[in-house]
N, C-alpha and C positions, 0 to 999 in steps of 0.2 A: 723345313725353315726357309729354304731359298724361295719357294713359291709364295710363302707368306710375306717375305720382304718384297718380292716383285709387286704384289698387289698394294702393299703399304706405300711403296715408292709411286706406284700409279695413282694412288689416292692422293698423295700429297701434291703431285704434279697437277692432277685435275683441280684440286682445290685452288692452286695458284692461278690457273688459266680462268677459273670461274670468277675468282675475287680480283685479281690485278687485270682481268680481262675488260671489266667494265670501266675501270678508270683509264685504260689505255684506249678504249673506244671512245670514251668521253673527250680524251685529249685530241684524238684524231678528228672528233667533230667540233671542237670548240670554235674555231674559226668560221665554221659553216653555220652554226645554229645561234651564235652569239654576234650581235650586230654592233655592240659598242662595249666600252670598258666595264660598264655596270653589269652587263649581262656576262661577260666573261668572269668577272668576279664571283658571280652566282654559280657558274660551272665550278670553279675552283673551290667554292665552299662545299660543294658536294662530294669532292674527291679528296680535297686537301687533308682532312683528319684521318684518312683511312688509307691513302695510297701506300705509304712506307710500311704500314703493318701488313698489307696485302703481300708485299714482296718477301715478307718473312717465310712465306710458303716456298717460294723459290730457293732461298738460302737453305731452308731446312731439308727440302727435297734434294738438293746439291749435296748437303752433308751426309744424309742417309744414303744416297747414291754412292758416295765415296767409301762409306763404311761398309755397306752390304755387298755392293758389286765393284771392288777396288779395280779390277782389270777392265770393266768397261769404262770407269771414270778416267783410267789412264789413257786407254785407247781413244776414247771419244774426244778427250780435251786436247790430245796431241793431233788427232785427225781433223778436228774442226777447229783448229786454233785460230784462223784468220776470222771466221764468223763469230766465234765466241767473243773475240776482241771488239768486233763491231758491235755486237749486243751489248757489251760492258759499257762501251762508250755512249751508246744510246740511252741505256739505263741512267748513266751519270747526267746526261744532258737533260734528260726529262726531270730528273730530281733537281737539278740546278733552276731549271725553268719554273718549276712549281714554287720553290723556296725563294727564288730570288726576284721574282717577277715585281712583287709589291715593295720591295725595299727602297727602290728609288723611283720616284714619280717624275720621269723624265720622257719626253716625246720620242726619244730614240731607244730608250732601255726597255720600256714596257712592250713595244711591238716587236723588239727583238726576241724576248722570251715567249711572247706568244707564238711567233712562228717556230721557235725552236721546240716548244712543247707540243705543237701540231706535228712537226715534222718527225720528231723522235717517236712519238706516240704511234704514228702512221706506220714508220718503218719497223718498229718492233713488232706490230701486229703481222706484218709480212713476213719478217725474219724468223718469228717463231713458228709461222706455218710451214716456211721453207724447211726449217729444222725437222719438223714432224715429218714432212715428206721425205727428207734423207733417210729418216729411220724407217719408214715403211718401205721405201725402194730398196734400201741396202747400201752398203759401201763396199768398194774393191779391197777388202782386206786379205793379208797373207795368212799363213798357217799359224803365225804367233799373235794374230789379231791386231797387228799393225796396218795402219793406212794413213794417206794424206790425201785430201781432195783440194784441187784448186777452186777458186771461187766460180769459174765456169770454163767449159771447153768449147763445144760447138752447139750447146743446148739441145743436143739429142740423147737418146738413150741408146748410145753405142758401146763400144769396147772401153771408151775412156769417158768417164763421167765427171762432172763438177759438182759443186754444191748446188748451183743453180742450173737447172734445164727446164724444159717445158713442163715437166710433171711437177717438180718442187715448186715452181713459180706458180702453177695452178693451185697447189695445195695452199701456198702463200696467200694467193688472192682469195680462196675460200675462208682462210682464216681471218683475214682482214674484214671481210664482209660480214662475217659471223660476229666478230668482236665489236665492229662498229654498230651493228644491230643491238648487240648487248649493251655497249654504252649508251645508245640512244634510249634504250628501255629503261636504263638507270636514270637518265636524266628525266624521262617521262615520269618516273615513280618518285624522284627526290624534288624536282623543281615545280615551280608554279610559274603561271604567267606566259609570255611569248616564247621563251626558251623551251617550255615543255611542250607547247604547241608544235614548234618546229621540229623538236626531237621526235615527237610521235609521227609527224608526217614522214620523216625520214625513215623511221622504223618500219613504217607500213610499206613504203617503196622498196627498201633494201630487202625486205623479206623475199621477194620474187627473185632478186639475184642470189641470195643464199641457196634458194631451192635449185636454181639452174646450176650453180657450182657444185652443189652437194651430188647431183646426178653425175656431172662430168668426173668429179674426184673419186666417186664410188666406183664407176666403170673403168676409169684408168687404173685405179688401185688394184682391182680383181685382175687386170690384165697384166700388170707389171709384178705383182708379189703373189705368187701361188700359194704361199703359206696362209694367206687370208681364207681362200676357198677350202684348202685342206682341213683348216682348224674347223670351220663350220660343218664339214661332213663328218668330223669325229665327234664333236660336240654341237648338236643342232640347237641346243638351248641358248647358244650364242646369238640366235636370231632375235631373242627378247630384246637385246640392247639396240640394234638398229630400229626395231619396232618402236621401242620406247622413244628413241630420238625423233622419229616421225610423228608420233603423238604429241611430243613437246613442241615440235616446230610448228604443227598445226594449231596448237594451243596459242601460240604466239600470235598467229593470225586472227584467232578468234578473239583473243582478250584485248588486242590493240584496236579492234573495232567494237568493243563494248565498253559503255561508260564505266568509270570508277573501278576499273580492273587493272590499274597500273602495276600493283604488286604481283598480281597473278600472271601478267605479261612477263615481268622480269623473271620471276621464279621458273617460268616455263622456258625461257631462255637458258637459265642456269641449268636445268635438267636437260636440255638439248645438248649443250656443250659438255655436261658430264657423262651423258650416255655415249656421245661420240668419242670423247677421250678413252672411256673404259672399252669401248667397242674395238678401238685400235690396240689397246693392251691386249684384249682377249684374242683378237686375231693374229697377233704376233707371238703370243705365249707358246712355248717357253723362251723365245728369242728376245734378247734385250737389245741387239743391234744384228740384223741379218747381214749376210754377205751378198753383195750384187751378183747376180745370176750364178750363185753357188747354193743350191737348196740345202745341201747338208752341212754346209760351214757356216761360221758367223759365231757370235757370242750368244750364249745361252745363260739362263739362271744357274746352270750347273758348272760350267766351265770358268765362270766370271765371278762367282760368289766368294765371300770371305769364308773362313773355316767355321764349321758348325758351332763350336763353343763361342766364338765372338758374335755370331748371329743371336745366340740364346741371351748371352750378357747384354747385347745391345737392345733386345726387345725389352729387357727389364727396365732399362733407362728411358726408352722410347714412349713407354705407356704414360708414366707420369708427366713427361714432358709434352706430349700430344693433349693430355687432359687440360693442363695449364693453358695451352695455346688456344685450344677451342673455347675454353671458358673466357679467356680475354677477349677473343672475337665476339662471343655472344653478349658479353658486357658492354663492349665498345659500341656494336650496332644497335643495341637496345637503347643506349644513352643518345645515340645520334638519330634515331628514328624520328620520323616526320618530315614534312616538306620545307624546303628552303624558299623563302618568298623573295620576289625581286628587291633589289637593293641591298643584299647581302655583301659584306665588305670583303669576302675572299678568305684565303688562308693566311 
């Protein structure tokens, strides 16, 4: 049951990154690809009806994490208290920017929320990547699983590490580039007119940056976290996930240069992100939070999971809940399919 819940949590967090990732990327791009108020309204019209629903996966994933692995939830939320508060405020700021922007048509009001949406979205893409980098690198926890990390120390991977160091920032930049590409492909798929054309150009250009950062992050991760290599040696089928990610990334390159393949390019980006997220989960399994430079320590699915009976009861409730959630998303995205033309009034 512990392994099953590990993969269920991994699935839900992957769904969040894919779904909320494109509206984060669109928010980080909207000041760049939109040149006037009408074009920014067009971007908001593409994400406004779905952004809050996309965040359901983050809330649900956090709830399942609390239920299935309570020790990880307690340890992680105390150790990462400061960055979690920063992420919470950024999520609130982004929500306020989307909902409040068009309430008052004032020369000072609208530009303020445009900058807020851009800044919050961009910082969230970086912070989520840094969070993933901390999980891969590991944290300096004691025998009871307790740890606390400062925001940064000396930016090196020495005896005292912080939340931000050269490695976690590198992962953060890779996540930002990946999600900005994801958002650009969403705008290319959903919009028509000049904004779509600019988004497509950005997607084509940033693809090269994603490739460079992918190589750098991969080499650094294998050098820093020995669990990744050990896992592949035991389960060589795990190589299928990075191969799938590379095929998906190559498909993004091909489809962004092929006419009438906007949806194919966006779905390829979804596949790339999903394969990368599951590749990390596979590489760390059975660890849910490794200990920094302590290969035999850390929190695993076995020493941090809830009792067996609770996991079984929870599964009986999770199945109908996830069926309803997936059904809602299928219905919503089918109703909202089609391109948004220039002149849309926004959300």
